[in-house]
Every structure is written in C-alpha cells, then in structure tokens.
C-alpha positions as CSV (number, residue, x, y, z in Angstrom):
1,X,0.0,0.0,0.0
2,X,1.1,3.6,-0.3
3,X,1.8,3.8,3.5
4,X,4.4,1.0,3.3
5,X,7.5,3.1,2.8
6,X,6.5,5.6,5.5
7,X,5.8,2.8,8.0
8,X,9.2,1.3,7.5
9,X,10.8,4.7,8.1
10,X,9.5,4.6,11.6
11,X,12.4,2.5,12.6
12,X,14.7,5.4,12.0
13,X,14.8,9.0,13.2
14,X,12.9,11.9,11.6
15,X,16.0,12.9,9.5
16,X,16.5,9.5,8.1
17,X,12.8,9.3,7.2
18,X,12.9,12.5,5.1
19,X,13.9,10.9,1.8
20,X,11.4,8.1,2.2
21,X,8.6,10.4,3.3
22,X,8.8,12.2,-0.1
23,X,7.7,9.0,-1.7
24,X,4.4,9.2,0.1
25,X,1.6,10.9,-1.9
26,X,0.9,14.3,-0.5
27,X,-2.8,13.5,0.0
28,X,-1.8,10.7,2.4
29,X,0.4,12.9,4.6
30,X,-2.3,13.0,7.3
31,X,-2.4,9.2,7.4
32,X,1.4,9.0,7.5
33,X,1.6,11.5,10.4
34,X,-1.1,9.7,12.4
35,X,0.7,6.3,12.0
36,X,3.9,8.1,13.0
37,X,2.2,9.5,16.1
38,X,1.2,6.0,17.2
39,X,4.8,4.9,17.1
40,X,5.9,7.9,19.1
41,X,3.1,7.6,21.6
42,X,3.4,3.8,22.5
43,X,6.7,2.4,21.3
44,X,9.1,3.7,23.9
45,X,6.9,2.6,26.8
46,X,6.5,-0.9,25.5
47,X,10.2,-1.3,24.6
48,X,11.2,0.0,28.0
49,X,9.1,-2.5,29.8
50,X,10.4,-5.4,27.7
51,X,14.0,-4.5,28.6
52,X,13.4,-3.8,32.2
53,X,10.8,-6.3,33.2
54,X,10.3,-8.7,30.4
55,X,11.9,-12.1,29.9
56,X,12.8,-12.3,26.3
57,X,13.7,-15.8,25.2
58,X,16.5,-14.4,23.0
59,X,18.5,-11.2,23.3
60,X,16.8,-8.5,21.2
61,X,17.5,-5.0,20.1
62,X,15.1,-2.1,19.8
63,X,15.5,-1.7,16.1
64,X,14.6,-5.4,15.5
65,X,11.4,-5.0,17.6
66,X,10.3,-1.8,15.9
67,X,11.0,-3.4,12.5
68,X,8.9,-6.4,13.6
69,X,6.0,-4.0,14.4
70,X,6.3,-2.3,11.1
71,X,6.4,-5.6,9.2
72,X,3.3,-6.9,11.0
73,X,1.5,-3.6,10.4
74,X,2.4,-3.6,6.8
75,X,1.5,-7.2,6.3
76,X,-1.8,-6.9,8.1
77,X,-2.7,-3.7,6.2
78,X,-2.0,-5.5,2.9
79,X,-3.9,-8.7,3.7
80,X,-6.9,-7.3,5.6
81,X,-10.2,-6.3,4.0
82,X,-9.7,-2.6,4.9
83,X,-10.6,-0.5,1.9
84,X,-11.0,2.6,4.1
85,X,-7.6,2.3,5.7
86,X,-5.7,4.7,3.4
87,X,-8.3,7.1,2.2
88,X,-6.8,10.6,1.7
89,X,-9.1,12.4,4.1
90,X,-8.4,11.0,7.6
91,X,-11.8,10.2,9.2
92,X,-12.5,9.1,12.8
93,X,-13.4,5.5,12.0
94,X,-10.1,5.4,9.9
95,X,-8.2,6.4,13.0
96,X,-9.8,3.6,15.0
97,X,-8.9,1.0,12.3
98,X,-5.3,2.2,12.4
99,X,-5.2,2.2,16.2
100,X,-6.4,-1.4,16.4
101,X,-4.1,-2.5,13.7
102,X,-1.1,-0.9,15.4
103,X,-2.0,-2.4,18.8
104,X,-2.2,-5.9,17.4
105,X,1.1,-5.4,15.6
106,X,2.8,-4.0,18.7
107,X,1.5,-6.9,20.9
108,X,3.2,-9.5,18.7
109,X,6.0,-7.5,17.2
110,X,7.4,-6.3,20.6
111,X,5.9,-8.9,23.0
112,X,6.3,-11.9,20.7
113,X,9.8,-12.5,22.0
114,X,8.6,-12.8,25.6
115,X,8.4,-16.2,27.4
116,X,5.1,-17.4,28.7
117,X,6.0,-16.6,32.3
118,X,5.8,-12.9,31.4
119,X,2.5,-13.0,29.5
120,X,0.4,-12.0,32.4
121,X,2.5,-9.0,33.2
122,X,2.7,-8.0,29.5
123,X,-1.1,-8.3,29.3
124,X,-1.5,-5.9,32.2
125,X,0.9,-3.4,30.6
126,X,-0.7,-3.6,27.1
127,X,-4.2,-3.1,28.5
128,X,-3.0,-0.1,30.5
129,X,-1.1,1.5,27.7
130,X,-3.8,1.0,25.0
131,X,-6.8,1.6,27.2
132,X,-9.2,3.9,25.4
133,X,-7.2,3.5,22.1
134,X,-7.6,-0.1,21.3
135,X,-9.6,-2.0,23.9
136,X,-9.0,-5.7,24.4
137,X,-11.9,-7.8,25.8
138,X,-12.1,-8.1,29.5
139,X,-12.7,-11.8,29.5
140,X,-10.2,-14.4,30.8
141,X,-6.9,-14.8,28.8
142,X,-4.1,-12.5,27.8
143,X,-3.8,-10.2,24.8
144,X,-2.1,-13.1,23.0
145,X,-5.4,-14.9,23.1
146,X,-7.1,-12.5,20.7
147,X,-6.8,-11.9,17.0
148,X,-7.8,-8.9,14.9
149,X,-11.3,-9.5,13.6
150,X,-12.3,-7.4,10.5
151,X,-15.9,-7.0,9.6
152,X,-17.2,-8.3,6.3
153,X,-17.3,-4.8,4.7
154,X,-14.0,-3.8,6.3
155,X,-15.5,-0.8,8.0
156,X,-14.7,-1.9,11.6
157,X,-12.4,-4.1,13.6
158,X,-12.4,-5.7,17.0
159,X,-10.5,-8.3,19.0
160,X,-12.0,-11.8,19.0
161,X,-10.7,-14.9,20.8
162,X,-8.5,-17.3,18.9
163,X,-10.5,-20.1,20.5
164,X,-13.4,-19.3,18.2
165,X,-11.2,-20.1,15.2
166,X,-9.9,-23.5,16.3
167,X,-11.2,-26.1,13.8
168,X,-12.4,-29.5,14.9
169,X,-10.0,-32.4,14.5
170,X,-10.8,-35.3,12.3
171,X,-8.9,-38.6,12.8
172,X,-7.6,-40.1,9.6
173,X,-6.7,-43.8,10.1
174,X,-4.3,-43.8,7.1
175,X,-2.3,-40.8,8.4
176,X,1.1,-41.7,10.0
177,X,1.0,-40.9,13.7
178,X,4.1,-38.7,13.5
179,X,2.3,-36.5,11.0
180,X,-0.7,-35.8,13.2
181,X,-1.3,-32.2,14.0
182,X,-4.3,-31.5,16.4
183,X,-5.5,-27.9,16.1
184,X,-5.2,-25.9,19.3
185,X,-5.1,-22.2,20.1
186,X,-1.4,-22.2,19.7
187,X,-1.4,-23.8,16.3
188,X,-4.1,-21.3,15.2
189,X,-2.4,-18.1,16.4
190,X,1.2,-19.0,15.5
191,X,0.1,-20.7,12.3
192,X,-1.8,-17.6,11.2
193,X,1.1,-15.3,11.9
194,X,3.5,-17.8,10.2
195,X,1.4,-18.2,7.1
196,X,0.9,-14.4,6.9
197,X,4.6,-13.7,7.2
198,X,5.6,-16.4,4.7
199,X,3.1,-15.1,2.2
200,X,4.5,-11.6,2.6
201,X,8.1,-12.7,2.5
202,X,8.8,-11.6,6.1
203,X,11.6,-13.7,7.8
204,X,10.4,-15.3,11.0
205,X,12.0,-17.2,13.9
206,X,10.1,-19.6,16.1
207,X,11.6,-20.2,19.6
208,X,10.5,-22.9,21.9
209,X,11.5,-25.9,23.9
210,X,11.8,-29.5,22.6
211,X,8.4,-31.0,21.8
212,X,6.3,-27.8,21.5
213,X,5.6,-28.5,17.8
214,X,7.7,-25.9,16.0
215,X,8.8,-28.0,13.1
216,X,5.4,-29.7,12.7
217,X,3.7,-26.3,12.7
218,X,6.0,-24.8,10.1
219,X,5.7,-27.8,7.8
220,X,1.9,-27.8,8.2
221,X,1.7,-24.1,7.3
222,X,3.9,-24.7,4.2
223,X,1.5,-27.4,3.2
224,X,-1.3,-25.0,3.8
225,X,0.3,-22.4,1.5
226,X,0.7,-25.1,-1.1
227,X,-3.0,-25.4,-1.1
228,X,-3.5,-21.7,-2.0
229,X,-0.4,-21.1,-4.1
230,X,-0.1,-24.6,-5.7
231,X,3.0,-25.3,-7.6
232,X,4.1,-21.7,-7.3
233,X,5.4,-22.4,-3.8
234,X,8.6,-24.3,-3.3
235,X,10.3,-25.1,-0.1
236,X,13.6,-26.6,1.2
237,X,14.5,-27.8,4.7
238,X,17.9,-27.3,6.3
239,X,18.3,-29.4,9.4
240,X,21.2,-28.0,11.4
241,X,23.5,-29.9,13.7
242,X,26.7,-28.9,15.5
243,X,28.7,-29.9,12.4
244,X,26.6,-28.1,9.8
245,X,28.9,-25.9,7.6
246,X,28.2,-23.0,5.4
247,X,29.2,-24.9,2.2
248,X,26.6,-27.6,2.6
249,X,24.0,-25.1,3.7
250,X,24.7,-23.0,0.6
251,X,24.7,-26.0,-1.7
252,X,21.3,-27.1,-0.4
253,X,19.9,-23.6,-1.0
254,X,21.4,-23.3,-4.5
255,X,20.2,-26.8,-5.5
256,X,16.6,-25.5,-5.1
257,X,17.2,-22.4,-7.3
258,X,17.7,-21.7,-10.9
259,X,19.8,-19.1,-12.6
260,X,17.8,-16.0,-13.7
261,X,20.3,-14.0,-15.6
262,X,23.0,-13.0,-13.2
263,X,20.7,-13.7,-10.2
264,X,19.5,-16.8,-8.4
265,X,16.0,-17.7,-7.2
266,X,13.0,-20.0,-7.8
267,X,11.5,-20.2,-11.3
268,X,9.9,-16.9,-12.3
269,X,6.5,-16.4,-10.6
270,X,7.4,-18.8,-7.8
271,X,8.3,-18.3,-4.2
272,X,10.8,-20.3,-2.2
273,X,10.6,-20.8,1.5
274,X,13.9,-21.9,3.3
275,X,13.1,-23.6,6.6
276,X,16.1,-23.8,8.9
277,X,15.4,-26.2,11.8
278,X,17.6,-25.9,14.9
279,X,19.2,-22.9,13.5
280,X,21.3,-22.3,16.7
281,X,22.9,-25.7,16.8
282,X,26.0,-25.0,14.5
283,X,29.1,-24.9,16.5
284,X,30.9,-21.6,17.0
285,X,34.4,-21.0,15.7
286,X,37.2,-19.7,17.8
287,X,36.1,-16.0,17.4
288,X,32.4,-16.7,17.8
289,X,31.3,-17.0,14.2
290,X,28.8,-19.6,13.0
291,X,29.6,-20.0,9.2
292,X,26.1,-21.3,8.1
293,X,24.5,-18.5,10.0
294,X,26.8,-15.9,8.5
295,X,25.7,-17.1,5.1
296,X,22.0,-16.7,6.2
297,X,22.8,-13.3,7.6
298,X,24.2,-12.2,4.3
299,X,21.2,-13.5,2.6
300,X,18.8,-11.5,4.8
301,X,21.0,-8.5,5.1
302,X,21.9,-8.0,1.4
303,X,19.5,-10.4,-0.3
304,X,22.2,-12.4,-2.0
305,X,25.2,-14.7,-1.6
306,X,28.7,-15.1,-3.0
307,X,29.5,-17.8,-5.6
308,X,32.0,-19.9,-3.7
309,X,34.5,-20.5,-6.5
310,X,34.6,-17.2,-8.4
311,X,33.6,-15.1,-5.3
312,X,31.1,-13.1,-7.5
313,X,28.0,-11.7,-6.0
314,X,24.6,-13.3,-6.8
315,X,21.4,-11.6,-5.9
316,X,18.7,-14.0,-4.6
317,X,15.1,-13.4,-5.5
318,X,11.7,-14.4,-4.0
319,X,13.2,-16.3,-1.0
320,X,11.9,-16.2,2.5
321,X,13.7,-17.6,5.5
322,X,11.8,-19.3,8.3
323,X,13.7,-20.7,11.3
324,X,13.1,-22.6,14.5
325,X,15.3,-23.2,17.5
326,X,15.3,-23.9,21.2
327,X,16.5,-21.5,23.9
328,X,20.3,-21.3,24.2
329,X,22.0,-23.9,26.4
330,X,22.7,-27.6,26.2
331,X,24.6,-27.4,22.9
332,X,22.4,-24.6,21.5
333,X,24.4,-21.4,20.8
334,X,23.6,-17.7,21.3
335,X,23.0,-16.3,17.8
336,X,24.4,-13.0,16.6
337,X,21.8,-10.2,16.8
338,X,23.1,-9.1,13.4
339,X,21.1,-12.2,12.2
340,X,18.1,-12.2,14.5
341,X,17.4,-8.5,14.0
342,X,16.1,-9.4,10.5
343,X,13.5,-11.8,11.9
344,X,10.2,-11.5,13.7
345,X,10.8,-13.6,16.8
346,X,7.9,-15.5,18.3
347,X,8.2,-17.7,21.4
348,X,6.0,-20.8,21.4
349,X,5.0,-21.9,25.0
350,X,5.0,-25.4,26.2
351,X,1.6,-27.1,26.1
352,X,-0.5,-26.6,29.2
353,X,-2.1,-29.6,30.9
354,X,-5.4,-28.6,29.5
355,X,-4.0,-28.5,25.9
356,X,-2.2,-31.8,26.4
357,X,-5.4,-33.5,27.5
358,X,-7.4,-32.0,24.6
359,X,-4.8,-33.3,22.1
360,X,-4.7,-36.7,23.6
361,X,-8.5,-36.8,23.7
362,X,-8.8,-35.8,20.1
363,X,-6.4,-38.4,18.9
364,X,-7.4,-41.3,21.1
365,X,-11.1,-40.5,20.7
366,X,-10.8,-40.6,17.0
367,X,-8.9,-43.8,17.1
368,X,-11.5,-45.5,19.4
369,X,-14.4,-44.2,17.3
370,X,-12.8,-45.7,14.2
371,X,-11.8,-49.1,15.5
372,X,-13.7,-49.9,18.7
373,X,-17.3,-49.9,20.1
374,X,-18.7,-46.8,21.9
375,X,-18.5,-48.5,25.3
376,X,-14.7,-48.8,24.9
377,X,-14.5,-45.0,24.4
378,X,-16.8,-44.2,27.3
379,X,-15.0,-46.4,29.8
380,X,-11.4,-46.0,28.7
381,X,-10.8,-42.7,26.9
382,X,-10.7,-40.5,30.0
383,X,-8.5,-42.9,32.1
384,X,-6.0,-43.2,29.3
385,X,-5.8,-39.5,28.6
386,X,-5.5,-38.5,32.2
387,X,-2.9,-41.2,33.0
388,X,-0.7,-40.3,30.0
389,X,-0.6,-36.7,31.1
390,X,-0.2,-37.6,34.8
391,X,2.9,-39.7,34.1
392,X,4.5,-37.0,32.0
393,X,3.7,-34.3,34.6
394,X,5.0,-36.4,37.5
395,X,8.2,-37.4,35.6
396,X,8.9,-33.8,34.6
397,X,8.8,-32.6,38.3
398,X,10.2,-35.7,40.1
399,X,12.8,-37.1,37.7
400,X,15.0,-34.1,37.2
401,X,18.3,-34.2,35.3
402,X,21.6,-34.5,37.2
403,X,25.2,-34.9,36.0
404,X,24.7,-38.7,36.2
405,X,21.2,-38.5,34.7
406,X,21.6,-35.8,32.2
407,X,19.2,-37.5,29.8
408,X,16.3,-37.1,32.2
409,X,14.7,-34.5,29.9
410,X,11.0,-35.0,29.4
411,X,8.6,-33.1,27.1
412,X,5.3,-33.5,25.4
413,X,6.9,-35.5,22.6
414,X,7.1,-38.4,25.1
415,X,3.4,-38.4,25.6
416,X,3.0,-38.4,21.8
417,X,5.3,-41.5,21.7
418,X,3.0,-43.3,24.1
419,X,0.0,-42.4,21.9
420,X,1.9,-43.7,18.9
421,X,2.3,-47.1,20.6
422,X,-1.4,-47.2,21.5
423,X,-2.4,-46.3,18.0
424,X,-0.3,-49.3,16.7
425,X,-2.8,-51.9,17.9
426,X,-6.0,-53.1,16.1
427,X,-9.1,-54.8,17.5
428,X,-8.1,-58.2,16.2
429,X,-5.1,-58.2,18.5
430,X,-7.1,-57.1,21.6
431,X,-9.0,-60.4,22.1
432,X,-12.3,-60.6,23.9
433,X,-11.3,-58.2,26.7
434,X,-10.5,-55.0,24.7
435,X,-10.4,-52.7,27.7
436,X,-7.9,-54.8,29.7
437,X,-5.7,-55.2,26.7
438,X,-5.6,-51.5,26.0
439,X,-4.8,-50.9,29.6
440,X,-1.9,-53.3,29.5
441,X,-0.7,-51.7,26.3
442,X,-0.7,-48.3,28.2
443,X,1.5,-50.0,30.9
444,X,3.9,-51.3,28.3
445,X,4.2,-48.0,26.3
446,X,4.9,-46.0,29.5
447,X,7.6,-48.4,30.5
448,X,9.2,-48.2,27.0
449,X,9.0,-44.4,26.7
450,X,9.8,-43.4,30.2
451,X,11.0,-46.6,32.1
452,X,13.7,-47.6,29.6
453,X,15.3,-44.2,30.2
454,X,15.7,-44.7,33.9
455,X,19.1,-45.8,35.2
456,X,18.6,-46.5,38.9
457,X,16.4,-49.1,40.7
458,X,14.9,-46.3,42.8
459,X,13.7,-44.4,39.7
460,X,12.2,-47.6,38.1
461,X,10.4,-48.4,41.4
462,X,9.1,-44.9,41.5
463,X,7.6,-45.2,38.0
464,X,6.1,-48.6,38.8
465,X,4.5,-47.3,42.0
466,X,3.0,-44.4,40.0
467,X,1.6,-46.7,37.4
468,X,0.1,-49.0,40.1
469,X,-1.5,-45.9,41.7
470,X,-3.0,-44.8,38.3
471,X,-4.3,-48.3,37.6
472,X,-6.2,-48.2,40.8
473,X,-7.4,-44.6,40.8
474,X,-8.0,-44.1,37.0
475,X,-8.7,-47.6,35.6
476,X,-10.6,-49.1,38.5
477,X,-8.2,-52.0,39.0
478,X,-7.7,-53.5,42.5
479,X,-4.6,-54.3,44.5
480,X,-3.7,-58.0,44.5
481,X,-3.9,-59.9,47.8
482,X,-0.6,-61.3,49.0
483,X,-1.6,-64.8,47.7
484,X,-2.3,-63.4,44.2
485,X,1.1,-61.7,44.0
486,X,2.9,-64.8,45.3
487,X,1.1,-67.0,42.7
488,X,2.1,-64.6,39.9
489,X,-1.4,-63.5,38.8
490,X,-0.4,-61.6,35.6
491,X,-1.7,-61.0,32.1
492,X,-1.5,-64.6,31.0
493,X,-3.5,-65.8,34.0
494,X,-6.0,-63.0,33.8
495,X,-6.6,-63.6,30.0
496,X,-7.3,-67.2,30.7
497,X,-10.1,-66.4,33.2
498,X,-13.6,-66.6,31.6
499,X,-15.7,-63.5,31.1
500,X,-13.2,-61.2,32.9
501,X,-14.7,-57.8,33.5
502,X,-12.7,-54.6,33.1
503,X,-13.1,-53.8,36.8
504,X,-11.6,-57.2,37.6
505,X,-8.1,-56.0,36.7
506,X,-5.6,-56.9,39.3
507,X,-2.5,-54.8,40.2
508,X,0.5,-57.0,41.0
509,X,4.2,-57.2,40.7
510,X,3.8,-59.7,37.9
511,X,2.6,-57.0,35.5
512,X,6.1,-55.5,35.6
513,X,8.4,-58.3,36.4
514,X,8.8,-62.1,36.1
515,X,7.7,-64.7,33.6
516,X,4.4,-63.0,32.5
517,X,5.4,-59.4,32.6
518,X,3.6,-57.2,30.0
519,X,5.5,-56.9,26.7
520,X,4.1,-55.9,23.3
521,X,5.8,-56.2,19.9
522,X,5.3,-56.7,16.2
523,X,7.8,-59.5,15.6
524,X,6.1,-62.7,16.7
525,X,5.7,-63.9,13.2
526,X,9.0,-64.4,11.4
527,X,9.5,-63.5,7.7
528,X,6.6,-60.9,7.7
529,X,7.2,-57.6,6.0
530,X,6.8,-54.5,8.1
531,X,3.5,-53.3,6.5
532,X,2.0,-56.7,7.3
533,X,3.1,-56.9,10.9
534,X,0.7,-56.6,13.8
535,X,1.4,-55.1,17.2
536,X,0.3,-57.5,19.9
537,X,1.0,-58.7,23.4
538,X,4.0,-61.0,23.5
539,X,4.0,-64.5,25.2
540,X,5.9,-65.3,28.4
541,X,9.6,-64.5,28.7
542,X,10.6,-68.1,28.2
543,X,8.7,-68.4,24.9
544,X,10.0,-65.0,23.8
545,X,13.5,-66.2,24.5
546,X,12.9,-69.2,22.3
547,X,11.7,-66.9,19.5
548,X,14.9,-64.8,19.9
549,X,16.9,-68.0,19.5
550,X,15.2,-68.6,16.2
551,X,15.8,-65.0,15.1
552,X,19.5,-65.4,16.1
553,X,19.8,-68.7,14.3
554,X,18.4,-67.0,11.1
555,X,20.6,-64.0,11.5
556,X,23.7,-66.1,12.2
557,X,23.0,-68.3,9.2
558,X,22.9,-65.1,7.1
559,X,25.8,-63.3,8.6
560,X,28.0,-66.3,9.5
561,X,28.0,-65.5,13.3
562,X,27.0,-67.5,16.3
563,X,25.5,-66.3,19.6
564,X,23.8,-67.5,22.7
565,X,22.3,-64.2,23.8
566,X,18.7,-65.0,23.1
567,X,17.6,-65.1,26.7
568,X,19.3,-61.7,27.3
569,X,17.6,-60.4,24.2
570,X,14.0,-61.2,25.2
571,X,12.9,-58.1,27.1
572,X,15.3,-55.8,25.2
573,X,13.9,-57.0,21.9
574,X,10.4,-55.8,22.9
575,X,11.8,-52.4,23.5
576,X,14.1,-52.4,20.5
577,X,11.3,-53.7,18.3
578,X,9.0,-51.0,19.4
579,X,11.7,-48.4,18.7
580,X,12.2,-49.9,15.2
581,X,8.6,-49.5,14.4
582,X,8.6,-45.8,15.2
583,X,9.6,-43.2,12.6
584,X,13.4,-43.2,12.3
585,X,13.7,-46.7,13.9
586,X,16.0,-49.5,12.7
587,X,14.9,-51.8,9.9
588,X,13.9,-54.8,12.0
589,X,13.6,-56.1,15.6
590,X,15.6,-59.1,14.6
591,X,18.6,-57.0,13.6
592,X,18.3,-55.1,16.9
593,X,18.2,-58.4,18.8
594,X,21.2,-59.8,17.0
595,X,23.3,-56.7,16.4
596,X,25.7,-57.6,19.2
597,X,27.8,-60.1,17.1
598,X,29.0,-63.6,18.2
599,X,30.3,-65.2,21.4
600,X,29.7,-64.5,25.0
601,X,30.4,-60.8,24.6
602,X,27.4,-60.3,22.3
603,X,25.0,-59.4,25.1
604,X,23.0,-56.9,23.2
605,X,25.0,-53.7,22.6
606,X,21.9,-51.8,23.8
607,X,23.2,-49.7,26.7
608,X,19.8,-48.3,27.6
609,X,18.5,-51.8,28.3
610,X,21.4,-53.2,30.2
611,X,19.5,-53.6,33.5
612,X,16.6,-55.4,31.8
613,X,19.1,-57.7,30.1
614,X,20.9,-58.6,33.3
615,X,17.5,-59.3,35.0
616,X,16.5,-61.7,32.2
617,X,19.8,-63.5,32.5
618,X,19.3,-63.8,36.2
619,X,15.8,-65.3,35.6
620,X,17.3,-67.8,33.2
C-alpha cells in the first residue's frame, strides 16, 4: 500500500525518514503522520518494559522489535479487508482502524519475544497503555489470546478470541501418527502469523523448547500455502547440527534455485521458503562466528550470496527464511543479533495440561471411534488420557536431570510416543477383553518411553509405583492380595479367566516383572514384511527367549556368526522392536536383537536396556 514506505521509516529518526517520506503521496500525509504519532506515543513505553521487566527468550535489540511491528503492520494492512484504511481524508473511523491495527502489531512485534512466564505482566501493561485507544476484551486470557477481527465490509475491527477459530480435529486412520497435528489455540495463532509472514516474504524465527511442535507447525503451514499457491510455492528444509557448515547449507539452497540471468531464485513467478530447523545448533568457531548463520545473515542483510569459486556476488530473489530453535543452552548457541534482527521472533509456549489433554482426547477419541465400540471409548478414553498426562507431569517434576542422569529430559513428545504405541494396535489383537488389553498396552508403552530411560532401581520403582496408583485410581483396578502376588497373577493368568470384566483387573508385581510381565511387539511372526506386521502382546519371557533363538539362528546363518544371547535379548527385543517400528527406527527387531555379534560378549549392545538384560539373564 502507499503507506508501506512511511511505515518502514518509523524504525529510524525523523531525519532518516525525510527521503522516504517524499515517496508518500501528498494526499496521504495526514495518514502518515497519524501512524507516526502511534509509534511515538506507544513504542518507547513498550520497549522500555520489555528491557526492564520482560523475559525475552533471546537477546533482542530495539530496532529489531520496531522493525517487527512495522512488518506486521504492513502485512496486516495489505492482507486485511480494509478499503478505508488509506483514504486521503483521515476520518475518525479510519483512526480507529489504524489504532487497532497498530495495537495488534505491537503486541506481537514487541511482545512476541517474551516467554510465557511474562505473558500475564505483558497483558497488564498492554491493556493499561492502549486503554481507550484499542480495547481488548475483559474476559479471561491474555492479549495473546485475541486476533484482529475485521468486519465483512472492512469498516470496523475488534479483538476476538483465537479459540473461536480452532477447527475441529478429524482422525484419519491412514495418516502416519508422526504427521498428526491436532488444532489448538497455539497452532491457530502461531500458524496464522506464520502463514501471513511467509506469504508476505517476512523472515520469522520460532523459539520454543523441545516438543512444543515448532517443526510440525512450520511444515503444516507450508503445506497450507501449497493449497493456496499450488506449484508456485517451493520449499527446502535445512536441518542443522553442531557440524553443519556454510558450504553444505549454501549447496542445499542453490540446489533448489535456478539461474535467472546473473541472479538466483526459484523459477519466475514462484516463491521459495527456506526452513532452517535448529538454527542455533551449528558450533561456534574460535572467534564466535557460525559459518552457516553468517551465510544466512548475508542472505537476509543484502539479499544475496557469494558464488564460492569465483567469489562473484549473486542476488537472490523471492526467497523467505523461516527458522526454528530452542532456547540457548545444552549445545544450542547464542546467535548474533546481526542475524536475529532481521526476523520476527515468536516464542511458542509449552503445552499446558489442558491443551495436552485436549490433544490426547482428540487423537485417542478418533482412534477409538474408528476401530472400537462406543463402550470402549466411554470407559477407557478419559483414564488413558489422564494417565498419560499424569505420568509426564510427574516425571517432569520428580525425575530431574543431574550430572549422572543428564538424559532425564521429558517433554510432550514423550506423551506423543505413548500415543503412537497405543495407535499401533488393532481390535483383532485385543482379544475378547479389549479394555484390559488397551490398559496393559498403556502400561507397556509408558515403560518403553519413560521406564527404559531410567538408570537406577529407585527411579524404576518410582515409575512402577506411579503406574500402580494410576491403575487403581483411574482404571478401577484392584490391588492384588498377597496370595495373588505370590502366585504370579499376571496378564496370561488373567486372560485365561472366563468373562473377565474390566473392573476385575488386578495390580501386582507380575505385571512389571517375572515370567508373565507385560510386553508388546510386532515380531512374533518371522518373515513378515513391516506393513503386514501386527502389534500384539508377546508371550511369556521363556517363549519369547525361544523366539529370539530362532531369530538369532536365522541372523547367524545369514551373517556367519553365532551367539547364545537369546535369553538376554528377550525383554530388550520388545523395547528395540517398538523403537524400530517408530519413525526413524531401525529396519527390524531381529537386527536389533542380533546386532551384538558372536560369542559370550554379544550381550546386546543396547546400553539403555542393560539392566533389563541382566535381569532376564538372572531369571534364566
């Protein structure tokens, strides 16, 4: 729009704005001056609070925050249905439109870099500063919970809750579990901003802890843009690690471009989105430089790159950079502000307990509606959802990382892995007592996702006690009398009992330990391709050990090795087989079981399962 150049000039001083201001048509001077007055009236107060009281996830500079406000203002003004926004004669309703547009841009442009712990304070500051200028609703929630709602004719605007725009989730049985994205308030507000910025060519940086869904959200929004732009949108993903170099990053970028004269870019009429995941992982050099990030900074700063052989300059066209990273620390580096100043920084909060439960309910509810009868959903959905979230919440607060347990880092992704395991089973493998089978499956999945990570007997006992408590309080199981525990009343015994009701489930040590401990896997039938495998409860440890012997015999016959580690492999194979079935897992459980090699030293080179292996050997 005609106000674009004058908006961008707000980041500088009045003298610097003089040459740009002359580009503004004289009839829009009143509009330009009013927009400028909004920056002068509100920007200093908001910037001062962010620096003094806010908790920015990344170090920020004032010019970057002001530039973010102008970028959002410009993008919103261009995408909104606001025909009256830049009319030559400044009217009162026109001022109201500009005020609301500016307030929304300032909330996200300046406050988007704040961590969720500062949202309530930021909410109070914004409502106080913009009171009477752009009024946010007084209902529960912060200013981040509202979007700019434009009337159908574009004559008025107001703030409406994001919650009203969250679409219903539909479960698709054929969709891979790792591609599932359940709509929430966070996916709506960040997805809307992300898609708007990508469509306008505005660089953006998403910051958040592991498991909040940054990468999934970006890929989903790119897919959404494909729906509107079709083949005119192209994208490339750069997954960074500590060893990522500038050469491989530039080669990846150039491979997705074509030569357009002396310049580079996507084919004419197309737009390229470069998604840089884990952008702050590349290792710093001696003097603090991160070569791949310096290449990206040059791309954002000067809109081009140097050809590596001839060192000639190449302008880059129609390319937008979107990045994601976690907070600095634990191998993640502090990035140069010379790079981050070009990006709109948005901090994604960790999912709240309410959001986690809503996600689990949507996925498991759709799964049960598709494959099971309504009574299974009515009796089991809520216990499964609440128990999954309860285990994660308790583990996050009780199993804290220490120097000897540095891998005790839990996030919502662990809950998703438990759900992935539950979604792997089908009714045919549940037998006559579906509810008891699904409950046992939950026990197994929690042990695989959380329990296999625990390195001390005390921590494993803690998790077992927690699961026993949840079986009693959530699933209605009962504690086993001493005689039951002594006799080993476990899954095999229970499944043999006629007409066993769901409430007849018995909590005993045998569920977690011993001959009939609960194990699930998809490798009971040998020689079956992965798409044809079924996920089911495994037999007793002795029978499973015999199966491992057959797998080892087959493997040794193929590889020319010998081994007697089948007994040791039994429990570990269930865990390894489950890991192999997940995205990124190994090719087969048999390979995982036999990977140790030959002789007595082949006791499963699976360090994470060493305690389970030793226990099986002791039983044998």
